C-alpha positions, -999 to 999 in steps of 0.1 A, spaced: 697 223 5 680 243 33 668 218 58 650 245 78 630 259 48 594 259 58 569 256 29 543 278 47 530 302 21 499 325 18 468 308 4 473 322 -31 507 305 -33 498 271 -18 508 240 -36 480 222 -53 481 191 -31 497 199 3 497 171 29 480 196 54 463 228 42 473 252 69 488 286 66 503 317 84 537 324 99 567 300 97 578 279 126 608 293 143 633 278 167 615 292 198 580 283 188 558 253 193 538 242 163 501 250 164 472 242 142 477 275 124 514 272 120 517 236 109 521 230 72 539 200 58 562 200 88 581 169 100 593 163 135 622 140 142 624 117 173 650 93 185 647 62 207 681 52 221 679 16 233 704 -10 245 704 -30 212 694 -4 186 687 33 179 654 40 161 651 74 144 619 85 127 602 115 112 565 120 115 541 147 104 526 172 128 488 171 128 463 200 131 450 185 164 484 191 180 496 155 178 521 135 158 508 111 133 528 80 145 507 56 124 522 70 92 559 76 98 574 94 68 609 81 72 627 58 96 662 44 101 677 20 126 713 19 140 726 -12 158 743 -3 191 767 -33 189 791 -33 160 829 -41 158 836 -4 157 809 10 180 798 -13 207 776 -4 237 778 -5 266 812 12 268 835 28 292 855 45 265 848 82 259 863 79 224 838 52 215 810 73 230 819 103 209 821 83 177 787 69 185 772 104 190 787 114 156 772 83 140 738 93 154 742 128 140 751 115 106 721 92 104 698 120 116 711 143 89 705 116 62 670 112 74 664 150 74 676 150 37 651 124 28 623 143 45 633 175 27 633 155 -6 596 148 1 590 186 6 587 185 44 601 213 64 621 202 94 609 214 128 642 225 145 637 206 178 643 169 182 631 146 210 654 120 224 644 91 246 673 75 265 676 51 294 688 65 327 679 91 353 681 123 333 680 157 349 684 190 330 698 169 301 725 152 321 725 114 325 731 106 361 760 83 369 753 45 372 718 47 358 725 36 322 740 0 323 728 -4 287 750 25 275 780 21 299 799 43 323 812 66 295 777 81 295 777 89 333 772 126 339 771 131 301 749 157 284 739 136 255 713 161 241 738 190 241 766 169 225 743 155 198 729 189 189 764 203 186 775 175 163 743 177 142 745 215 138 781 212 128 772 187 101 744 208 88 766 239 85 791 218 65 764 206 41 745 239 38 752 262 8 741 293 26 757 311 55 751 293 89 735 325 104 706 322 81 695 289 97 681 284 132 699 258 153 686 224 159 679 218 196 677 183 212 656 176 243 662 144 261 639 125 286 640 91 302 627 67 276 601 52 299 587 86 308 586 95 272 567 63 264 543 69 293 537 105 283 530 95 247 508 65 256 486 86 279 483 113 253 471 87 228 446 72 254 429 104 263 418 109 227 390 86 239 366 104 262 363 73 284 400 74 292 400 112 296 376 108 325 393 77 339 428 91 340 422 128 349 436 136 383 449 100 388 484 88 398 498 65 371 526 39 373 543 28 341 568 -1 335 588 0 302 604 -33 294 631 -34 267 668 -42 268 665 -27 302 636 -23 326 625 12 334 594 31 344 580 61 362 552 75 383 531 106 376 499 124 384 479 131 352 459 164 348 439 169 317 431 206 310 395 213 301 387 226 266 396 249 250 430 245 266 458 224 252 447 188 243 479 175 259 479 162 295 500 177 322 523 153 340 535 158 376 562 133 382 560 130 420 592 110 420 621 117 397 601 95 373 628 69 372 623 34 386 656 20 375 673 3 346 687 -32 346 701 -53 318 676 -82 314 703 -107 306 733 -115 284 740 -139 257 769 -164 259 792 -139 241 784 -113 268 762 -91 246 729 -79 262 698 -99 253 
């Protein structure tokens, strides 16, 4: 199965009932989906938390947004099992955990392809911690453990996932673009998405444009960030521009533990 096959075809060859009737060139590894390029394309996102990992695939909309209200496929992985328990100081456990994530992502991609969705070859990953250039800074991820200190999670996950895809693909690996993974502090990702949703309303576009915004993201840990929001005028991109005037990271703390020591 070709996970990267994009069902973009000229109008004369369009399926009778496509989810989105858009045409033109296929999406490549170095492009960003646009209204003209998007056609039945699913984008995969990952939320790495202290108690579970949520993986989902959603459809890209012509307006330049993801339709989060109708996720196509989802899966959840607990982060605390007898074999793979977080937080951890073991690099072996960490590496097995990354492999498990890659395996679950691949299974989700297969389900998306079975529904005739092309897979956009870039995945977004939200993770706790102060993340700079893909590297999780030391002592900023108590939910994950010290094994993730100074660890490039996005790079390692992409390598594992691409290896699995090559193993499962029937064609030569050079015919497929590589999957890339981009990681960001989960609270910053939540803030960016939340504001992007809010400014669909003209009232909030005016209210937030040019303002400095603080965000608190409670979960297993407590994180957040600060940013100045700039909203480009039409006909520019509908997405806001975020200027994180700190590193965007307030801090992560484990909210508490159960009697057996597991995070609450």
